[in-house]
C-alpha positions in Angstrom: 141.8 157.5 161.5 143.3 156.2 164.7 145.4 153.0 164.7 142.6 151.2 166.4 140.1 152.2 163.8 142.5 151.1 161.0 143.0 147.8 162.7 139.2 147.3 163.0 138.8 148.1 159.3 141.5 145.7 158.3 139.9 143.0 160.4 136.5 143.5 158.6 138.2 143.5 155.2 140.1 140.3 156.0 136.9 138.6 156.9 135.2 139.7 153.7 138.1 138.4 151.6 138.5 135.1 153.5 139.0 132.1 151.2 137.7 129.9 153.9 134.4 131.8 154.0 134.2 131.7 150.2 134.7 128.0 150.2 132.0 127.5 152.9 129.4 129.7 151.1 130.2 128.2 147.8 129.3 124.7 149.1 126.1 126.1 150.5 125.4 127.8 147.2 125.9 124.6 145.3 123.4 122.7 147.4 120.9 125.5 147.2 121.1 126.1 143.4 121.0 122.3 142.8 117.8 121.9 144.8 116.4 125.0 143.1 117.1 123.6 139.6 115.5 120.3 140.5 112.3 122.0 141.7 112.1 124.3 138.7 112.7 121.7 136.1 110.0 119.6 137.7 107.5 122.6 137.4 107.2 122.7 141.2 106.1 126.3 141.7 105.5 129.4 139.6 107.3 130.2 136.4 107.3 133.9 137.1 107.3 134.8 140.8 105.1 137.8 140.3 105.2 140.6 142.8 104.2 144.2 142.4 107.2 146.3 141.5 106.9 148.6 144.5 106.7 145.6 146.8 109.9 144.1 145.3 111.8 147.4 145.6 110.7 147.7 149.2 111.9 144.2 150.1 115.2 144.8 148.3 115.8 148.1 150.2 114.9 146.4 153.5 117.4 143.6 152.9 120.1 146.2 152.3 119.6 147.5 155.8 120.3 144.1 157.4 124.0 144.1 156.4 126.1 144.7 159.6 129.8 144.8 160.4 131.5 142.4 162.9 129.4 139.4 162.0 130.8 136.0 162.8 130.9 133.2 160.2 127.7 131.5 161.4 125.8 134.8 161.1 127.2 135.5 157.7 126.2 131.9 156.6 122.7 132.5 157.9 122.4 135.8 156.1 123.8 134.4 152.9 121.3 131.6 153.0 118.5 134.1 153.5 119.7 136.2 150.5 119.8 133.2 148.2 116.2 132.2 149.3 115.0 135.7 148.6 116.7 135.9 145.2 115.4 132.5 144.1 111.9 133.0 145.4 111.4 136.4 143.7 113.2 135.7 140.4 112.1 134.4 137.1 112.4 130.7 136.6 113.6 130.3 133.0 114.5 126.7 133.5 110.9 125.8 134.1 109.7 124.1 130.9 106.6 126.3 131.1 108.8 129.3 130.3 108.3 129.9 126.6 108.4 133.7 126.4 111.1 136.0 125.3 114.1 135.2 123.1 116.0 134.6 126.3 116.9 130.9 126.9 117.0 128.6 129.8 120.8 128.5 129.6 122.9 125.4 130.3 123.4 125.6 134.1 127.0 124.4 133.9 127.9 127.4 131.8 127.2 129.6 134.9 130.1 127.9 136.7 132.5 129.1 134.1 131.0 132.5 134.3 131.5 132.4 138.1 135.3 131.9 137.6 135.4 135.2 135.6 133.3 137.0 138.1 135.1 135.8 141.3 138.5 136.5 139.9 137.4 139.6 137.9 138.9 138.7 134.5 138.4 141.8 132.4 139.4 142.9 128.9 140.4 145.9 126.9 144.1 145.1 126.5 145.7 141.7 126.3 147.9 142.1 129.3 144.9 142.8 131.6 143.0 139.7 130.4 145.4 137.3 128.6 143.3 134.2 129.0 139.9 136.0 128.6 141.3 137.4 125.3 142.6 134.1 124.2 139.3 132.4 124.9 137.4 135.1 123.0 139.7 134.8 120.0 139.3 131.0 120.0 135.5 131.3 119.9 135.6 133.9 117.2 137.7 131.6 115.1 135.4 128.6 115.6 132.2 130.6 114.9 133.8 132.2 111.8 134.4 128.7 110.5 130.7 127.9 111.0 129.8 131.0 108.9 132.1 129.6 106.2 135.0 132.1 106.2 138.7 131.2 106.0 140.8 131.9 109.1 142.8 134.9 107.8 140.1 136.7 105.9 137.6 137.8 108.6 137.5 139.6 111.9 135.3 139.4 115.0 134.7 140.6 118.5 132.3 140.2 121.4 130.1 142.9 122.9 127.7 143.1 125.8 124.5 142.3 123.9 122.9 142.3 120.4 121.9 145.9 120.5 125.5 147.0 121.1 126.6 144.5 118.5 124.2 146.1 115.9 125.4 149.5 116.8 129.0 148.5 116.5 128.6 146.9 113.1 126.5 149.7 111.7 129.1 152.3 112.9 131.6 150.4 110.9 129.3 150.4 107.9 128.8 154.2 108.3 132.5 154.9 108.4 133.2 152.8 105.3 130.2 154.3 103.4 130.9 157.9 104.3 134.5 158.8 104.1 135.6 161.0 107.0 132.4 160.3 108.9 134.2 159.5 112.1 136.2 162.7 112.1 133.9 165.2 110.5 130.4 163.8 110.9 128.1 162.8 108.0 128.5 165.2 105.1 126.6 163.1 102.6 123.0 164.4 101.8 120.1 162.2 102.8 122.0 159.2 104.3 119.7 156.2 104.3 119.5 152.8 106.1 117.2 150.2 104.4 116.0 147.6 107.0 113.8 144.6 107.3 110.3 145.9 108.1 110.3 143.8 111.3 113.9 144.5 112.3 114.8 144.8 116.0 114.3 148.3 117.4 118.1 148.5 118.1 118.6 149.1 114.4 116.5 152.3 114.2 118.0 153.3 117.6 121.5 152.8 116.1 120.4 155.1 113.2 119.6 157.9 115.7 122.9 157.4 117.6 125.0 157.4 114.5 123.6 160.6 113.2 121.7 158.9 110.3 118.4 159.9 111.9 115.4 157.6 112.4 113.5 159.4 109.7 116.1 158.1 107.3 115.4 154.5 108.1 113.5 153.0 105.2 111.7 149.7 105.6 112.3 147.1 103.0 109.1 145.6 101.6 108.2 142.1 102.8 106.8 139.1 101.0 103.9 137.0 102.2 106.2 135.2 104.7 107.3 138.6 106.1 110.8 138.2 104.6 112.5 140.9 102.6 111.4 140.7 99.0 114.7 140.8 96.9 113.0 142.1 93.7 111.4 144.9 95.5 114.6 145.6 97.4 116.3 146.0 94.1 113.6 148.5 93.0 113.9 150.4 96.3 117.7 150.8 96.0 117.4 151.9 92.4 114.7 154.5 93.3 116.7 155.8 96.3 119.7 156.3 94.1 117.5 158.2 91.6 116.3 160.4 94.5 119.8 161.3 95.4 119.8 159.2 98.6 123.1 157.7 99.8 122.3 154.2 101.1 124.6 153.3 104.0 123.6 149.7 104.4 120.9 147.1 104.0 119.9 145.3 107.2 118.5 141.7 106.7 117.4 139.4 109.5 118.0 135.8 110.4 115.5 135.8 112.0 113.2 138.7 112.5 111.7 139.0 116.0 107.9 139.0 115.6 107.4 135.6 113.9 111.0 134.4 113.3 111.2 135.0 109.6 114.5 134.2 107.9 115.3 136.5 105.0 116.5 135.0 101.6 120.1 136.1 102.3 121.7 134.8 99.1 119.3 136.8 96.9 119.7 139.9 99.1 123.4 139.6 98.8 123.1 139.6 95.0 121.1 142.8 95.2 123.5 144.5 97.6 126.4 143.5 95.4 124.7 144.9 92.3 124.2 148.2 94.0 127.6 148.2 95.9 125.8 148.5 99.3 127.0 147.2 102.6 125.0 144.2 103.7 124.4 143.6 107.4 122.7 140.6 108.8 121.1 140.6 112.3 121.5 136.9 113.1 121.3 137.5 116.9 118.6 134.8 117.3 119.2 132.6 114.2 123.0 132.3 113.9 123.1 129.1 115.9 121.0 127.4 113.2 124.2 126.7 111.4 124.9 123.9 113.9 121.8 122.0 112.7 122.0 119.8 109.7 118.2 119.9 109.3 117.9 123.7 109.5 121.1 125.3 108.4 119.7 125.9 104.9 117.9 128.9 106.5 121.2 130.7 106.6 122.2 130.1 103.0 124.2 133.1 101.8 124.9 134.7 105.2 128.6 134.4 104.7 128.3 137.0 101.9 127.3 139.7 104.4 129.8 142.5 105.1 128.9 142.3 108.7 126.7 140.2 110.9 125.8 139.8 114.6 125.1 136.6 116.5 124.1 136.2 120.1 125.4 133.1 121.8 123.1 134.0 124.7 120.1 133.2 122.6 120.1 129.9 120.7 123.5 128.7 121.9 121.9 128.6 125.4 124.6 130.3 127.4 124.0 133.0 130.1 123.7 136.6 129.0 125.6 138.5 127.7 127.7 137.0 124.9 127.1 138.7 121.5 129.4 138.5 118.5 130.1 140.9 115.7 131.7 139.6 112.5 133.3 141.4 109.5 133.8 139.5 106.3 136.7 141.8 105.4 139.3 141.7 108.2 140.5 145.2 107.3 137.2 146.7 108.4 137.8 145.9 112.1 139.8 149.1 112.7 137.3 151.3 110.7 134.9 151.4 113.7 137.0 153.6 115.9 139.8 155.8 114.8 141.2 156.9 118.2 144.5 156.7 120.1 144.5 156.0 123.9 148.2 156.0 124.9 147.4 155.2 128.5 146.0 151.9 127.4 147.7 150.8 124.2 151.5 150.3 124.4 153.3 151.8 121.4 156.4 149.7 122.3 154.5 146.5 121.5 152.4 147.4 118.4 151.8 143.7 117.6 149.6 143.5 120.7 147.0 145.8 119.1 145.8 142.7 117.2 144.7 141.3 120.6 143.6 144.5 122.3 139.8 144.3 122.2 139.4 147.9 123.3 140.4 149.0 119.8 137.3 147.3 118.4 134.5 147.8 120.9 132.5 150.6 122.6 133.5 149.1 125.9 136.8 149.7 127.6 136.5 147.3 130.5 134.7 144.2 129.3 133.8 141.0 131.2 135.2 137.7 130.1 131.9 137.0 128.3 133.3 134.1 126.2 134.1 131.9 129.2 130.5 130.5 129.2 130.5 129.5 125.6 134.1 128.2 125.6 133.3 126.2 128.7 130.2 124.5 127.2 131.9 123.8 123.9 135.0 122.4 125.6 132.8 119.9 127.6 130.2 118.8 125.1 131.5 119.8 121.7 129.5 121.7 119.1 126.9 118.9 118.7 125.0 120.1 121.8 124.1 123.3 120.0 122.6 121.5 117.0 120.7 119.2 119.4 119.1 122.1 121.1 118.2 123.8 117.8 116.5 120.6 116.5 114.6 119.9 119.7 113.3 123.4 120.3 112.3 123.8 116.6 110.5 120.5 116.7 108.6 121.5 119.9 107.5 124.8 118.2 106.3 122.8 115.2 104.3 120.6 117.6 102.6 123.7 119.0 101.8 124.9 115.5 100.3 121.6 114.5 98.1 121.5 117.6 96.9 125.0 117.0 96.1 124.2 113.4 94.0 121.2 114.5 92.1 123.2 117.1 88.9 125.1 116.3 89.4 127.8 119.0 92.9 128.9 117.9 94.1 130.9 115.0 97.6 130.4 113.5 99.2 133.4 112.0 102.1 131.9 110.1 103.9 128.7 109.6 107.0 128.7 111.8 110.5 128.6 110.3 112.1 128.3 113.7 111.1 128.1 117.4 108.8 131.2 117.3 105.1 130.8 117.0 102.5 133.7 116.9 98.8 132.9 117.3 95.5 133.9 118.8 93.0 132.1 121.0 89.4 132.8 119.8 86.9 130.8 121.9 83.6 129.8 120.3 81.6 132.5 122.0 83.8 135.2 120.5 84.0 133.8 116.9 82.1 136.8 115.5 83.5 139.4 117.9 85.1 142.5 116.4 88.9 142.5 116.1 89.2 145.1 118.9 87.6 142.6 121.3 89.7 139.7 120.0 92.8 141.8 120.6 91.8 142.8 124.1 91.3 139.1 124.9 94.9 138.3 123.9 96.3 140.9 126.2 94.0 139.8 129.0 95.0 136.1 128.5 98.7 136.9 128.6 98.3 139.2 131.6 96.3 136.6 133.6 98.5 133.7 132.5 101.8 135.1 133.6 100.5 136.4 136.9 99.1 133.0 137.7 102.6 131.6 137.5 101.4 128.7 135.3 103.2 129.8 132.1 105.2 132.7 130.8 104.5 133.8 127.2 104.7 137.2 125.5 102.5 139.3 123.1 103.0 140.8 119.7 100.9 142.5 117.1 100.1 140.9 113.8 98.4 142.9 111.0 97.5 145.5 113.6 95.7 143.2 116.0 97.3 141.9 119.3 98.4 138.2 119.3 100.1 135.8 121.6 103.7 134.8 120.9 105.7 131.8 122.1 109.4 131.3 121.8 110.5 127.7 122.7 113.8 128.7 124.4 113.9 125.8 126.8 114.9 122.4 125.3 113.1 120.7 128.3 109.7 121.9 127.1 107.7 118.9 125.8 104.4 118.1 124.2 102.7 117.7 127.5 103.7 121.3 128.5 102.2 122.5 125.2 98.9 120.7 125.9 98.9 122.2 129.4 99.4 125.7 127.9 96.4 125.4 125.6 94.3 124.1 128.4 95.2 127.1 130.6 94.4 129.5 127.8 91.0 127.9 127.3 90.3 128.1 131.1 91.2 131.8 131.3 89.2 132.7 128.2 86.0 131.8 130.1 86.4 135.1 132.0 84.6 138.1 130.5 86.8 140.3 128.3 87.8 143.4 130.3 87.5 146.8 128.7 
């Protein structure tokens, strides 16, 4: 390149890195996002801004073509404003109290400001010296959550990963390496390795079995009781029979809580069975871990501290932005069983004590975002009580929904909720005697029409083979009036003929 071209490139780079421009756009952003939150929390607009996928992709591509060099500050400000408007008008509004869909919360908005610090300054982890404060914040949060589980400070170990699926994979990889000696170096030599899992366990568990070389065909579903929890007596029988059949059980996976209806397994009794059979106990507490902050509901987790490993997503019921998922090991020595590798270009042999703080030794990720900033920030402002408050409020709202469904002739409850998840069906009077196939099609149709209307966002599930509607109250601003409005909307939509 000529000197002139180099100078032009440097000028454009300087403009893009300008602190003054950042300050100006940040003020503009603050006003925009504040106004947006006000509208959304007041239910002013659609919950889901539905657009056909091809239409959204087309708009996203067209916007890319508008970026141009040599723009002055005023032009950049105008484009930035336009970009914000596009993003907010086409996104999903989880902070609308009518969002009661997936197990993805309306996070505390202030948490996003702490996340922005990590994003703008690019605080990353793998080794301590690359992210000293990010590492320190992560370690502090691991210590505090470990205390909530009931473990003493020097006995356990923990780490953060990007999401619950990766957390389950990491914990189960550790279980595999402990159960099958030499499994990391030589692969699985044991005949018929087996993973016994809750019948409604998250799909990431069976996916992990495939990745780990266990094989999805060797995932055995534990039998459930009438509340769709693992039955400890039948689990004992299953493990006994598997041993008689020459099967090597790698681990038992329990749930707190299982995704379809939010069932919490009897963890203390399951721990007794696992201890009897000398089998690794893993608890998927991605959704339910935060229940420990609630005096009213923490009994649901009784016995979870006896697990060999457990996962817990702060980006679910601790109401922080995704992703912030924790993996815990009861035995601190197990933390280095996950990966048995050496990477001299990363880890400094002249400072072996730093290995205790180098997260890259414990996780699939090398470079990792400062994911704990959001949780640390919220805790440091409001203390841990805020998490118990949000558990209590959302669980109560779900209970209100359940009671209203119970009292209504045109709704069918499918379970009594243990948490903030409620599955049900709407069966209007004119379809009371309709076949289950028709009832199931109606549930799918109702959900389809409801979310595209923008009035509410809920999801679907299947219960005993027939489709059903499913609500997760993951917004603490959702109230009884919103619940009443939901039922009215479903009744209105059910007047349309059932489509084939």
